[in-house]
C-alpha positions as CSV (number, residue, x, y, z in Angstrom):
1,X,-5.7,101.2,-10.4
2,X,-8.5,100.7,-7.8
3,X,-9.6,104.3,-8.4
4,X,-10.8,103.2,-11.8
5,X,-13.2,100.6,-10.3
6,X,-16.9,101.3,-11.0
7,X,-20.0,100.4,-9.0
8,X,-20.9,97.7,-11.5
9,X,-17.8,95.7,-10.7
10,X,-15.8,96.6,-13.8
11,X,-13.1,99.2,-14.5
12,X,-13.4,102.3,-16.5
13,X,-11.0,104.6,-18.4
14,X,-11.8,107.1,-15.7
15,X,-14.7,107.8,-13.5
16,X,-17.5,108.7,-14.1
17,X,-17.2,107.0,-17.5
18,X,-18.9,103.6,-17.8
19,X,-16.9,100.4,-17.3
20,X,-15.5,98.7,-20.4
21,X,-14.3,95.2,-21.1
22,X,-10.7,96.3,-22.3
23,X,-10.2,98.5,-19.3
24,X,-11.4,95.7,-17.0
25,X,-9.0,93.2,-18.5
26,X,-6.1,95.6,-18.2
27,X,-6.9,96.3,-14.6
28,X,-7.3,92.7,-13.6
29,X,-4.1,91.7,-15.4
30,X,-2.1,94.4,-13.5
31,X,-3.7,93.7,-10.1
32,X,-2.9,90.0,-10.6
33,X,0.7,90.7,-11.7
34,X,1.3,92.8,-8.5
35,X,-0.5,90.3,-6.3
36,X,-3.3,92.6,-5.2
37,X,-6.6,90.8,-4.3
38,X,-9.7,92.1,-6.0
39,X,-12.6,92.8,-3.6
40,X,-16.1,91.7,-4.6
41,X,-14.8,89.3,-7.2
42,X,-18.3,87.8,-7.7
43,X,-19.5,91.3,-8.7
44,X,-16.7,91.5,-11.2
45,X,-17.5,88.1,-12.7
46,X,-21.2,89.0,-12.9
47,X,-20.2,92.2,-14.8
48,X,-18.2,90.2,-17.3
49,X,-20.9,87.6,-17.9
50,X,-23.5,90.3,-18.4
51,X,-21.2,92.0,-21.0
52,X,-20.6,88.7,-22.9
53,X,-22.2,88.8,-26.3
54,X,-21.8,86.8,-29.5
55,X,-19.2,89.2,-30.9
56,X,-15.4,88.7,-31.1
57,X,-14.5,91.8,-29.1
58,X,-16.5,90.9,-26.0
59,X,-15.6,87.2,-26.1
60,X,-11.9,88.0,-26.4
61,X,-11.8,90.4,-23.4
62,X,-14.2,88.4,-21.2
63,X,-12.4,85.1,-21.8
64,X,-9.0,86.6,-21.1
65,X,-10.2,88.2,-17.9
66,X,-12.1,85.2,-16.7
67,X,-9.0,83.1,-17.3
68,X,-6.9,85.3,-15.0
69,X,-9.6,84.8,-12.4
70,X,-9.6,81.0,-13.0
71,X,-13.3,81.1,-13.9
72,X,-15.0,78.7,-16.3
73,X,-15.5,80.1,-19.9
74,X,-18.9,79.9,-21.6
75,X,-18.6,78.0,-24.8
76,X,-18.8,80.2,-27.9
77,X,-16.6,77.9,-30.0
78,X,-19.1,77.3,-32.9
79,X,-19.6,81.1,-33.2
80,X,-15.9,81.7,-33.2
81,X,-15.1,79.1,-35.8
82,X,-17.9,80.5,-38.0
83,X,-16.4,84.0,-37.8
84,X,-13.0,82.6,-38.4
85,X,-14.1,80.9,-41.6
86,X,-15.8,84.1,-42.7
87,X,-12.7,86.2,-42.0
88,X,-10.5,83.9,-44.1
89,X,-12.7,84.4,-47.1
90,X,-12.0,88.1,-47.4
91,X,-10.0,89.1,-50.4
92,X,-10.6,92.8,-51.1
93,X,-7.8,95.1,-49.7
94,X,-10.5,97.3,-48.3
95,X,-11.9,94.4,-46.2
96,X,-8.5,93.6,-44.6
97,X,-8.1,96.8,-42.7
98,X,-5.7,99.7,-42.3
99,X,-2.6,100.6,-40.3
100,X,-2.8,101.9,-36.8
101,X,-3.8,105.5,-36.3
102,X,-1.4,107.5,-34.1
103,X,-0.7,110.8,-32.5
104,X,2.3,111.9,-30.5
105,X,0.8,110.8,-27.2
106,X,-2.1,108.4,-28.1
107,X,-2.9,105.6,-30.5
108,X,-6.3,104.3,-31.7
109,X,-7.5,101.1,-33.5
110,X,-8.4,100.8,-37.1
111,X,-10.2,97.6,-38.5
112,X,-7.5,94.9,-39.0
113,X,-8.0,91.4,-40.2
114,X,-4.9,90.1,-38.4
115,X,-6.2,91.5,-35.2
116,X,-9.6,89.9,-35.7
117,X,-8.0,86.5,-36.5
118,X,-5.7,86.9,-33.5
119,X,-8.6,87.6,-31.1
120,X,-10.6,84.6,-32.5
121,X,-7.6,82.2,-32.3
122,X,-6.7,83.3,-28.8
123,X,-10.2,82.8,-27.6
124,X,-10.4,79.3,-29.2
125,X,-7.1,78.4,-27.5
126,X,-8.4,79.6,-24.1
127,X,-11.4,77.3,-24.6
128,X,-9.1,74.4,-25.5
129,X,-10.6,74.1,-29.0
130,X,-8.6,73.1,-32.1
131,X,-7.6,75.8,-34.5
132,X,-8.1,75.0,-38.2
133,X,-4.8,74.5,-40.0
134,X,-5.9,76.8,-42.8
135,X,-5.5,79.7,-40.4
136,X,-1.7,79.4,-40.6
137,X,-1.7,79.6,-44.4
138,X,-4.0,82.6,-44.3
139,X,-1.8,84.5,-41.8
140,X,1.4,83.6,-43.9
141,X,-0.2,85.7,-46.7
142,X,0.7,88.8,-44.7
143,X,4.4,88.1,-44.3
144,X,6.7,90.8,-45.8
145,X,10.2,91.9,-45.3
146,X,10.9,89.7,-42.3
147,X,7.7,90.7,-40.4
148,X,4.0,90.8,-41.0
149,X,1.6,93.5,-42.1
150,X,-1.7,94.4,-43.7
151,X,0.3,96.9,-45.7
152,X,4.0,97.2,-44.8
153,X,5.3,95.0,-42.0
154,X,5.1,96.5,-38.5
155,X,5.4,95.3,-34.9
156,X,1.7,95.3,-34.1
157,X,0.7,93.1,-37.0
158,X,3.8,90.9,-36.4
159,X,2.6,90.5,-32.8
160,X,-0.8,89.3,-34.0
161,X,0.7,86.9,-36.5
162,X,3.4,85.4,-34.3
163,X,0.9,84.9,-31.5
164,X,-0.8,82.5,-34.0
165,X,2.2,81.1,-35.9
166,X,5.1,81.3,-33.5
167,X,7.4,82.2,-36.4
168,X,10.9,82.3,-35.1
169,X,12.2,84.0,-38.2
170,X,11.0,87.5,-37.1
171,X,13.7,88.1,-34.5
172,X,15.9,90.2,-36.7
173,X,13.0,92.3,-37.9
174,X,11.9,93.0,-34.4
175,X,15.3,93.9,-33.1
176,X,15.7,96.5,-35.9
177,X,13.1,98.5,-34.2
178,X,15.0,98.7,-30.9
179,X,16.1,102.2,-29.9
180,X,19.6,103.0,-28.5
181,X,18.0,104.6,-25.4
182,X,15.8,101.5,-24.9
183,X,12.3,100.7,-26.0
184,X,11.1,100.0,-29.5
185,X,9.9,102.4,-32.2
186,X,7.4,102.1,-35.0
187,X,10.0,101.9,-37.7
188,X,13.7,100.8,-37.8
189,X,16.1,103.7,-36.8
190,X,13.1,105.8,-35.8
191,X,12.5,107.9,-32.7
192,X,10.9,108.0,-30.2
193,X,10.1,104.6,-28.8
194,X,6.5,104.0,-27.8
195,X,5.2,101.8,-25.0
196,X,2.8,99.8,-27.1
197,X,5.5,99.0,-29.7
198,X,7.8,98.0,-26.8
199,X,5.1,95.6,-25.5
200,X,4.6,94.1,-29.0
201,X,8.4,93.6,-29.5
202,X,9.0,92.1,-26.0
203,X,5.9,89.8,-26.4
204,X,7.0,88.6,-29.8
205,X,10.5,87.8,-28.6
206,X,9.1,86.0,-25.6
207,X,6.7,84.0,-27.8
208,X,9.5,82.6,-30.0
209,X,11.7,81.9,-26.9
210,X,14.2,84.6,-27.6
211,X,15.7,85.7,-24.3
212,X,15.4,89.4,-24.1
213,X,16.3,91.6,-21.1
214,X,17.7,95.0,-21.8
215,X,18.3,97.3,-18.8
216,X,17.9,100.4,-21.1
217,X,14.5,99.2,-22.1
218,X,13.6,98.5,-18.4
219,X,14.7,102.1,-17.5
220,X,12.8,103.5,-20.5
221,X,9.6,101.9,-19.3
222,X,10.0,103.0,-15.7
223,X,10.6,106.5,-16.9
224,X,7.0,106.5,-18.3
225,X,5.5,106.1,-14.9
226,X,3.5,109.1,-13.8
227,X,3.2,110.4,-10.2
228,X,-0.3,108.7,-9.8
229,X,1.4,105.3,-10.3
230,X,0.1,104.7,-13.8
231,X,2.0,104.8,-17.1
232,X,1.8,107.1,-20.1
233,X,2.5,106.1,-23.7
234,X,5.3,108.5,-24.6
235,X,8.3,110.4,-23.4
236,X,6.4,113.4,-24.7
237,X,3.9,113.2,-21.8
238,X,0.3,112.1,-21.5
239,X,-2.1,110.9,-18.8
240,X,-1.9,107.5,-17.2
241,X,-4.2,104.9,-18.8
242,X,-5.0,101.4,-17.9
243,X,-4.0,100.3,-21.4
244,X,-0.5,101.8,-21.2
245,X,-0.1,100.6,-17.6
246,X,-0.9,97.1,-18.9
247,X,1.7,97.4,-21.6
248,X,4.3,98.5,-19.1
249,X,3.6,95.9,-16.5
250,X,3.3,93.1,-19.0
251,X,6.6,94.1,-20.7
252,X,8.5,94.3,-17.4
253,X,7.1,90.9,-16.3
254,X,8.1,89.3,-19.6
255,X,11.7,90.6,-19.0
256,X,11.7,89.0,-15.5
257,X,11.4,92.3,-13.6
258,X,9.6,91.8,-10.2
259,X,6.5,94.0,-10.1
260,X,5.3,95.6,-6.9
């Protein structure tokens, strides 16, 4: 983890690549979860504040990281509320986004209105700001077949929606994605399980207060740890990434596993 630290105080996908806000959040979350002190924390905070801009992406990651560090959050509530109102006016299918892009060992983000609203709402909640009630009706538009989705229902979009709505009626939908060997797949009765889908599922169940601890899922996650200590996405191999390591550590923590 510490090998990914850059001279500017942030964390990078790997050196010598530049630090990024997502990688920095993942690293800080993990180090906090395993009770490792971060050296030069002032330098880290300075990096975060310099990267903070009036855009949803930077606000979301900076707020989440500063919150872990127990630092004050600059107030971007008016900007966030304006972007939220703008997002809820979108009607065209092409403006709402697409499903996640995937390969066997890596995943990548496509534009997604539920993700955007989730990031805004999460940031507002971290500020202690009220969330407009219309948001809940907007998100309910995407409920389908027991879950949520821009197109078909899936775990990722359901994670975004439930983080906003706390819809307890998604439990059966989530559990249908559980694999016999542990972990969760992208579709019911599909194979293999993926680390990000396991994180989404475990997080959803935790959010709605459904007690979930499956030893097979715990074993599945620990199997994905590489010799360098980080975690890969898939049983089919891959390099360790801070993102996948975050999914692993967060999932284990949510299931009550002590992290070292």
